[in-house]
N, CA, C and O of each residue as an XYZ file, in Angstrom:
468
protein
N      60.275    -31.977    -75.034
C      61.380    -30.926    -74.139
C      61.040    -29.941    -73.523
O      60.267    -29.116    -74.009
N      61.566    -29.833    -72.302
C      61.511    -29.063    -70.774
C      61.643    -27.199    -72.067
O      61.856    -27.347    -73.270
N      61.552    -26.444    -71.748
C      61.924    -25.084    -71.824
C      63.836    -24.948    -71.528
O      64.716    -25.415    -70.805
N      63.630    -23.943    -72.690
C      65.226    -23.515    -72.239
C      65.288    -22.498    -72.070
O      64.400    -21.648    -72.127
N      66.795    -22.365    -71.731
C      66.740    -20.934    -71.046
C      66.916    -19.861    -72.142
O      67.629    -20.057    -73.127
N      66.129    -18.543    -71.894
C      66.495    -17.631    -73.211
C      67.732    -16.612    -72.805
O      67.792    -15.475    -72.336
N      68.535    -17.452    -73.160
C      69.540    -16.863    -72.934
C      71.026    -16.840    -74.290
O      70.887    -17.696    -75.164
N      71.949    -16.182    -74.378
C      72.738    -15.884    -76.160
C      73.258    -17.525    -75.988
O      74.128    -17.324    -76.835
N      73.362    -18.226    -75.811
C      74.273    -19.197    -76.450
C      72.944    -20.099    -76.880
O      72.442    -19.848    -77.976
N      72.321    -21.205    -76.002
C      71.217    -22.076    -75.735
C      70.227    -21.347    -77.134
O      70.125    -21.832    -78.261
N      69.573    -20.042    -76.612
C      68.835    -19.181    -78.423
C      69.988    -19.341    -79.230
O      69.734    -20.326    -79.922
N      70.943    -18.986    -79.481
C      71.824    -19.193    -80.618
C      71.541    -20.854    -81.207
O      71.709    -20.902    -82.426
N      71.245    -21.872    -80.739
C      71.498    -23.388    -80.386
C      70.954    -23.835    -80.966
O      71.290    -24.565    -81.899
N      69.098    -23.326    -80.339
C      67.971    -23.563    -80.646
C      67.422    -22.759    -82.247
O      66.633    -23.265    -83.044
N      68.021    -21.567    -82.369
C      67.635    -21.403    -83.881
C      68.508    -21.669    -84.626
O      68.219    -21.279    -85.758
N      69.916    -22.377    -84.551
C      70.467    -23.595    -85.701
C      69.931    -24.725    -85.520
O      70.534    -25.639    -86.084
N      68.982    -25.031    -84.921
C      68.393    -26.448    -84.871
C      66.540    -26.359    -85.475
O      65.684    -27.109    -85.944
N      66.693    -25.083    -85.117
C      65.151    -24.743    -86.648
C      65.245    -24.664    -87.399
O      64.594    -25.447    -88.091
N      66.264    -23.519    -88.208
C      67.304    -23.560    -89.075
C      67.223    -24.546    -90.043
O      66.529    -24.678    -91.051
N      68.501    -25.531    -89.259
C      67.879    -27.240    -90.247
C      67.204    -28.101    -90.553
O      67.413    -29.071    -91.282
N      65.935    -27.629    -89.738
C      64.947    -28.541    -89.237
C      64.618    -28.090    -90.906
O      64.471    -28.837    -91.873
N      64.554    -26.283    -90.825
C      63.452    -25.851    -92.048
C      64.276    -26.698    -93.408
O      63.640    -27.262    -94.299
N      65.461    -26.662    -93.362
C      65.971    -26.435    -94.548
C      65.811    -27.892    -95.027
O      65.880    -28.460    -96.117
N      65.614    -28.190    -93.988
C      65.392    -30.679    -93.856
C      63.581    -30.575    -95.062
O      63.257    -31.250    -96.040
N      62.500    -28.884    -93.993
C      61.264    -29.810    -94.645
C      61.791    -29.251    -96.144
O      61.548    -30.015    -97.078
N      62.387    -28.177    -96.422
C      61.976    -27.299    -97.661
C      62.575    -28.700    -98.362
O      61.958    -28.745    -99.426
N      63.688    -30.163    -98.298
C      63.948    -31.168    -99.237
C      63.182    -32.046    -98.972
O      63.547    -33.101    -99.491
N      62.052    -32.154    -98.264
C      60.869    -33.212    -98.228
C      61.624    -34.419    -97.040
O      61.091    -35.476    -96.702
N      63.097    -33.860    -96.520
C      63.003    -35.001    -95.424
C      62.919    -34.559    -93.808
O      62.887    -33.478    -93.220
N      62.900    -35.971    -93.403
C      61.888    -36.048    -91.765
C      63.393    -34.567    -90.537
O      64.570    -34.223    -90.435
N      62.302    -34.396    -90.111
C      62.474    -33.190    -88.998
C      63.996    -33.761    -88.240
O      63.581    -34.606    -87.447
N      65.230    -33.721    -88.127
C      65.682    -33.947    -87.101
C      65.985    -33.488    -85.670
O      66.392    -32.347    -85.450
N      65.786    -34.373    -84.714
C      65.466    -34.167    -83.260
C      66.879    -33.326    -82.963
O      68.061    -33.248    -83.297
N      65.458    -32.528    -81.729
C      66.652    -31.663    -81.174
C      66.615    -31.940    -79.535
O      66.130    -32.892    -78.924
N      67.502    -30.421    -78.911
C      67.507    -31.129    -77.232
C      67.789    -29.926    -76.717
O      67.940    -28.899    -77.378
N      67.874    -30.038    -75.400
C      68.072    -29.247    -74.102
C      69.400    -28.987    -74.345
O      69.979    -30.065    -74.212
N      70.615    -27.657    -74.787
C      71.975    -27.277    -75.745
C      72.743    -27.431    -74.348
O      72.296    -27.251    -73.215
N      73.822    -27.753    -74.687
C      74.984    -28.190    -73.723
C      75.505    -27.132    -72.668
O      76.181    -27.390    -71.672
N      74.846    -25.304    -73.277
C      74.954    -24.776    -72.642
C      74.120    -23.918    -71.899
O      74.474    -23.013    -71.143
N      72.511    -24.437    -72.301
C      72.065    -23.830    -71.529
C      72.687    -23.732    -70.137
O      72.687    -22.607    -69.636
N      73.339    -24.965    -69.275
C      73.384    -24.965    -68.313
C      74.566    -24.358    -67.592
O      74.995    -24.827    -66.537
N      75.235    -22.976    -68.381
C      75.799    -22.056    -67.842
C      75.305    -20.921    -67.976
O      74.814    -20.505    -69.026
N      75.378    -20.352    -67.013
C      75.089    -19.611    -66.028
C      75.666    -18.026    -64.882
O      75.608    -17.868    -63.662
N      76.294    -16.919    -66.250
C      77.119    -16.216    -65.913
C      76.642    -15.228    -65.087
O      75.758    -14.864    -65.863
N      76.473    -14.304    -63.888
C      75.596    -13.646    -63.378
C      76.089    -11.656    -62.705
O      75.966    -11.026    -61.655
N      76.382    -11.523    -63.438
C      76.796    -10.000    -62.403
C      76.449     -9.385    -61.081
O      75.553     -8.543    -61.135
N      76.842     -9.568    -60.198
C      76.867     -8.880    -58.477
C      77.044     -7.836    -58.699
O      77.372     -7.290    -57.646
N      77.027     -7.041    -59.623
C      78.052     -5.402    -59.640
C      79.390     -5.428    -60.236
O      79.840     -6.515    -60.598
N      80.091     -4.342    -60.385
C      81.340     -4.341    -61.324
C      82.210     -5.076    -60.905
O      83.219     -5.381    -61.542
N      81.890     -5.509    -59.612
C      84.131     -6.738    -59.302
C      83.157     -7.625    -58.543
O      83.413     -7.798    -57.351
N      82.064     -8.220    -59.057
C      81.259     -9.299    -58.262
C      80.325    -10.538    -59.399
O      79.353    -10.075    -59.997
N      80.505    -11.297    -59.512
C      79.831    -12.208    -60.274
C      79.351    -13.516    -59.577
O      79.578    -13.555    -58.367
N      78.882    -14.327    -59.991
C      78.792    -15.683    -59.610
C      78.341    -16.422    -60.864
O      77.380    -16.000    -61.507
N      79.400    -18.150    -61.442
C      79.135    -18.619    -62.241
C      78.458    -19.990    -62.067
O      79.271    -20.706    -61.481
N      77.741    -20.417    -62.227
C      76.799    -22.372    -62.451
C      76.823    -22.787    -64.008
O      76.644    -22.519    -65.196
N      77.167    -23.598    -63.066
C      77.566    -25.112    -64.129
C      77.294    -26.258    -63.646
O      77.556    -26.826    -62.585
N      76.444    -26.652    -65.049
C      75.817    -28.015    -65.101
C      74.166    -27.866    -64.698
O      73.503    -28.796    -64.238
N      73.666    -26.547    -64.962
C      72.068    -26.502    -64.610
C      71.069    -27.256    -65.226
O      70.902    -26.365    -66.059
N      70.160    -28.199    -65.603
C      68.647    -28.110    -66.290
C      67.452    -28.331    -66.023
O      67.199    -28.017    -64.860
N      66.553    -28.752    -66.607
C      64.777    -27.645    -66.070
C      64.625    -28.003    -64.402
O      63.807    -27.716    -63.529
N      65.698    -28.674    -64.461
C      65.302    -28.979    -62.565
C      65.585    -28.201    -61.851
O      66.467    -27.411    -62.187
N      64.864    -28.067    -60.358
C      64.690    -26.937    -59.841
C      66.381    -27.467    -58.818
O      66.960    -28.553    -58.851
N      66.638    -26.556    -58.243
C      67.869    -26.656    -57.793
C      69.551    -26.943    -58.086
O      70.507    -26.760    -57.333
N      69.491    -27.602    -59.856
C      70.544    -28.079    -59.680
C      71.275    -27.089    -60.371
O      70.980    -25.906    -60.545
N      72.372    -27.791    -60.781
C      73.849    -26.996    -61.435
C      74.636    -26.824    -59.892
O      74.230    -27.197    -58.792
N      75.922    -26.112    -60.257
C      76.757    -25.841    -59.322
C      77.211    -24.927    -59.050
O      77.548    -24.586    -60.184
N      77.650    -23.902    -58.235
C      77.711    -22.529    -58.783
C      79.243    -22.871    -58.540
O      79.478    -23.404    -57.456
N      80.439    -22.621    -59.479
C      81.570    -23.043    -59.337
C      82.845    -22.323    -59.247
O      83.981    -22.797    -59.258
N      82.223    -20.290    -59.094
C      83.280    -19.972    -59.498
C      82.357    -18.860    -58.617
O      81.200    -19.194    -58.360
N      82.943    -17.282    -58.055
C      82.328    -15.954    -57.208
C      82.939    -15.297    -57.218
O      84.109    -15.634    -57.401
N      82.700    -14.233    -57.079
C      83.599    -12.879    -56.662
C      84.051    -12.571    -57.332
O      83.497    -13.005    -58.342
N      85.438    -11.576    -57.771
C      86.161    -11.293    -58.070
C      86.358    -11.933    -59.749
O      86.116    -11.409    -60.836
N      86.955    -13.415    -59.350
C      87.319    -14.606    -60.508
C      86.389    -14.218    -61.227
O      86.587    -13.530    -62.228
N      85.250    -14.589    -60.843
C      83.799    -14.783    -61.439
C      83.255    -13.844    -62.159
O      82.299    -14.025    -62.913
N      84.234    -12.029    -61.838
C      83.776    -11.317    -62.608
C      85.283    -10.681    -63.691
O      85.268     -9.557    -64.193
N      85.782    -11.100    -63.765
C      86.815    -11.269    -64.872
C      86.492    -11.949    -65.665
O      86.705    -11.576    -66.819
N      85.676    -13.567    -65.394
C      85.525    -14.226    -66.163
C      84.435    -14.290    -67.427
O      84.145    -14.877    -68.469
N      84.017    -13.083    -66.392
C      82.450    -12.686    -67.903
C      82.914    -11.180    -68.604
O      82.488    -10.903    -69.725
N      83.583    -10.473    -68.055
C      84.920     -9.955    -68.711
C      85.400     -9.914    -69.687
O      85.587     -8.988    -70.476
N      85.796    -11.613    -69.712
C      86.378    -12.086    -71.020
C      85.515    -13.022    -71.285
O      86.054    -14.126    -71.369
N      84.062    -13.024    -71.499
C      82.939    -13.179    -72.291
C      82.775    -12.726    -72.845
O      82.644    -12.965    -74.046
N      82.673    -11.630    -72.177
C      82.141     -9.971    -72.649
C      83.150     -9.446    -74.177
O      82.918     -9.279    -75.375
N      84.618     -9.306    -73.035
C      85.143     -8.466    -74.432
C      85.425    -10.101    -75.894
O      85.428     -9.856    -77.101
N      85.546    -11.019    -75.537
C      85.868    -12.029    -76.191
C      84.500    -12.190    -77.694
O      84.591    -12.381    -78.907
N      83.413    -11.994    -76.774
C      82.160    -12.149    -78.081
C      82.156    -11.040    -78.566
O      81.507    -11.168    -79.604
N      82.663     -9.397    -78.418
C      82.624     -8.375    -78.721
C      83.690     -8.050    -79.924
O      83.538     -7.127    -80.723
N      84.968     -9.108    -79.918
C      85.571     -8.921    -80.787
C      85.586     -9.452    -81.572
O      86.190     -9.197    -82.615
N      84.574    -10.856    -81.207
C      84.013    -12.057    -82.524
C      83.026    -10.743    -83.690
O      83.465    -10.103    -84.646
N      82.280    -10.749    -83.368
C      81.429     -9.791    -83.848
C      82.046     -7.999    -84.814
O      81.519     -7.240    -85.628
N      82.954     -8.037    -84.322
C      84.475     -7.113    -84.573
C      85.074     -7.948    -85.248
O      86.284     -7.818    -85.066
N      84.752     -9.040    -86.196
C      85.862     -9.894    -86.869
C      87.028    -10.493    -86.633
O      87.626    -11.195    -87.448
N      87.488    -10.161    -85.192
C      88.969     -9.747    -84.299
C      89.104    -11.867    -84.199
O      88.222    -12.537    -83.662
N      90.185    -12.392    -84.747
C      90.442    -13.250    -84.474
C      90.803    -14.606    -83.273
O      90.457    -15.787    -83.297
N      91.558    -13.902    -82.367
C      91.067    -14.288    -80.832
C      89.757    -14.444    -80.903
O      89.553    -15.634    -81.142
N      88.294    -13.589    -80.780
C      87.370    -14.079    -79.990
C      86.363    -15.315    -81.659
O      85.818    -16.418    -81.619
N      86.554    -14.499    -82.605
C      86.688    -15.797    -83.562
C      86.561    -17.375    -83.382
O      85.580    -18.085    -83.604
N      87.895    -17.746    -82.893
C      89.052    -18.709    -82.465
C      87.670    -19.507    -81.725
O      86.947    -20.445    -82.058
N      87.759    -18.412    -80.332
C      87.462    -19.315    -78.789
C      85.925    -19.038    -79.059
O      85.224    -19.799    -78.392
N      84.920    -17.804    -80.174
C      83.899    -18.894    -79.916
C      83.470    -20.145    -80.883
O      82.601    -20.984    -80.648
N      84.451    -20.024    -82.219
C      84.120    -21.496    -83.293
C      84.223    -22.222    -82.185
O      83.444    -23.161    -82.022
N      85.292    -21.890    -81.137
C      84.612    -23.831    -80.520
C      84.039    -23.496    -79.063
O      84.626    -23.836    -78.036
N      83.170    -22.990    -79.077
C      82.610    -22.806    -78.230
C      80.822    -23.281    -78.798
O      79.846    -23.618    -78.128
N      80.933    -23.175    -79.719
C      79.253    -23.527    -81.496
C      80.233    -24.802    -81.503
O      79.894    -25.613    -80.640
N      81.090    -25.100    -82.070
C      80.904    -26.182    -82.261
C      82.129    -27.254    -81.413
O      83.137    -27.821    -81.835
N      81.485    -27.199    -80.064
C      82.031    -28.319    -79.731
C      81.668    -29.463    -79.717
O      80.523    -29.837    -79.464
N      82.849    -30.332    -80.059
C      82.987    -31.830    -80.861
C      82.218    -32.997    -79.559
O      82.394    -34.215    -79.589
N      81.392    -32.285    -78.515
C      80.935    -33.571    -77.839
C      79.628    -32.815    -76.989
O      79.856    -31.685    -76.557
N      78.711    -33.221    -76.825
C      78.104    -32.432    -75.386
C      77.860    -32.948    -73.931
O      77.089    -33.835    -73.565
N      78.893    -32.005    -73.031
C      79.495    -32.467    -71.966
C      78.386    -32.493    -70.976
O      78.634    -33.468    -70.267
N      77.022    -31.792    -70.454
C      76.189    -32.215    -69.890
C      74.530    -31.580    -70.842
O      74.396    -30.863    -71.834
N      73.916    -32.005    -70.287
C      72.633    -31.613    -71.039
C      71.554    -32.584    -71.570
O      71.517    -33.654    -70.962
N      70.624    -32.426    -72.630
C      69.736    -34.045    -72.343
C      70.409    -33.990    -74.142
O      69.716    -34.749    -74.819
N      71.064    -33.590    -74.647
C      71.173    -34.361    -76.041
C      72.343    -35.571    -76.106
O      72.732    -36.467    -75.358
N      72.568    -35.221    -77.028
C      73.542    -36.469    -77.179
C      75.097    -36.248    -77.033
O      75.625    -35.397    -77.749
N      75.980    -37.095    -75.990
C      77.546    -36.937    -76.406
C      78.209    -36.361    -77.618
O      79.000    -35.417    -77.626
N      77.658    -37.255    -78.936
C      78.661    -37.078    -80.099
C      77.468    -36.593    -80.669
O      76.521    -37.368    -80.802
N      77.358    -35.069    -81.127
C      75.515    -34.854    -82.071
C      76.243    -34.669    -83.219
O      75.668    -34.465    -84.289
């Protein structure tokens, strides 16, 4: 498997895969395969307090992905991501609901994993 970006969501997803496999090994079961997490292809980059860009669909291949959002809309998107993540960490209802869906996405929209994991 190619290297996975060391950003929040892919790191959390790979940690979950590792924990599941540790539990499987402890029970004497075969390891479950891992894959490039679908969220690894999403990048929101801040370019200042009122500017940003958002890339989706990226993978390990150079030049992959599409910049789908930029300038103030991308900066607002980044603010929403940050505030809902903080809300989740404070056990807020809105943040918990949003990030539960993100982490329990029923399908892999892109990436190298199975469509229905």
